[in-house]
C-alpha positions as CSV (number, residue, x, y, z in Angstrom):
1,T,1.8,1.0,7.5
2,N,2.9,-1.4,4.7
3,L,2.1,1.3,2.1
4,R,4.1,3.9,4.0
5,A,6.9,1.5,4.3
6,S,6.8,0.7,0.6
7,A,6.7,4.3,-0.3
8,A,9.8,5.0,1.8
9,G,11.6,2.0,0.0
10,E,10.5,3.3,-3.4
11,K,11.9,6.7,-2.4
12,E,15.1,5.2,-1.5
13,E,15.5,3.5,-4.9
14,W,14.6,6.4,-7.2
15,S,16.4,9.1,-5.0
16,V,19.5,7.1,-4.0
17,I,20.0,3.8,-5.6
18,Y,19.2,4.2,-9.2
19,S,20.4,7.9,-9.3
20,S,23.7,6.7,-7.9
21,F,24.0,3.8,-10.5
22,G,23.0,6.6,-13.3
23,V,25.7,8.8,-12.1
24,I,28.3,6.1,-11.9
25,A,27.2,4.7,-15.6
26,D,27.5,8.2,-17.0
27,K,31.0,8.5,-15.5
28,E,32.2,5.4,-16.9
29,G,31.0,6.5,-20.5
30,F,27.6,4.6,-20.5
31,A,25.3,7.0,-21.7
32,D,22.6,4.6,-22.6
33,I,22.7,2.7,-19.4
34,A,22.7,6.0,-17.4
35,R,19.6,7.1,-19.4
36,A,18.1,3.7,-18.5
37,F,18.8,4.3,-14.7
38,K,17.3,7.8,-14.9
39,N,14.1,6.3,-16.5
40,I,13.9,3.5,-14.0
41,A,14.2,6.0,-11.1
42,E,11.2,7.9,-12.8
43,V,9.2,4.6,-12.5
44,E,10.2,4.2,-8.9
45,K,9.3,7.8,-8.1
46,H,5.7,7.1,-9.7
47,H,5.5,4.0,-7.3
48,M,6.5,6.1,-4.3
49,T,3.6,8.6,-5.2
50,R,1.1,5.8,-5.9
51,F,1.7,4.1,-2.5
52,E,1.5,7.5,-0.8
53,Y,-1.9,8.4,-2.4
54,Y,-3.4,5.1,-1.3
55,A,-2.0,5.2,2.1
56,D,-3.4,8.8,2.4
57,G,-6.8,7.6,1.2
58,I,-7.0,4.7,3.7
59,Q,-6.1,7.1,6.4
60,N,-8.8,9.8,5.5
61,G,-11.3,7.3,4.2
62,T,-11.6,8.5,0.6
63,I,-10.5,5.4,-1.3
64,F,-13.9,4.4,-2.0
65,K,-15.7,7.4,-1.5
66,K,-15.6,10.8,-3.2
67,E,-17.1,14.1,-3.1
68,T,-18.5,14.0,-6.6
69,P,-20.2,11.3,-8.6
70,T,-17.5,8.8,-10.0
71,S,-17.5,5.6,-12.3
72,W,-16.5,2.6,-10.2
73,R,-15.6,-0.9,-11.9
74,C,-15.5,-4.1,-10.2
75,T,-12.4,-5.7,-11.1
76,N,-13.8,-9.0,-10.8
77,C,-16.8,-9.0,-13.1
78,G,-16.5,-5.4,-14.8
79,Y,-19.7,-4.0,-13.4
80,I,-19.7,-0.3,-13.7
81,H,-21.4,1.8,-10.7
82,E,-21.9,5.4,-10.9
83,G,-22.0,7.5,-7.9
84,P,-19.8,9.3,-5.1
85,E,-19.2,5.9,-3.2
86,A,-18.1,2.3,-4.4
87,P,-21.1,-0.1,-3.6
88,V,-20.2,-2.2,-0.3
89,N,-20.7,-5.3,-2.5
90,C,-21.0,-5.6,-6.2
91,P,-24.5,-6.0,-7.3
92,A,-23.6,-8.3,-10.3
93,C,-21.0,-10.7,-8.7
94,A,-21.2,-10.0,-4.9
95,H,-17.5,-9.3,-4.4
96,T,-16.7,-6.9,-1.7
97,Q,-15.9,-3.2,-2.1
98,G,-12.3,-3.8,-2.3
99,Y,-12.7,-5.1,-5.5
100,F,-13.9,-1.7,-6.9
101,Q,-11.6,0.8,-8.6
102,E,-12.2,4.2,-9.7
103,L,-12.2,4.5,-13.5
104,P,-9.7,7.1,-14.8
105,E,-11.6,7.3,-18.1
106,K,-13.7,10.4,-18.5
107,Y,-15.7,9.6,-21.7
């Protein structure tokens, strides 16, 4: 899938490309630049993890369905739905389930 291919690309970026750039910058005496490349590699690693998470969720059907009640927000209008599954269509704006995002806030 596109997400798996994207995850593989991100893995190469953090584990090979930016890591190598950081080593070279460090060897050449550019500690600040080496540190920046190390930090960029961490960002790319996060991207890889996120792409893998969503690819797994699509594969096993858990992107819009959870085992426990969850807060879902429509990214089009902001409507909040409480339940284990995002609605098929937003009751406020009628946008499809793909517009719903699980809210990370737990307040």
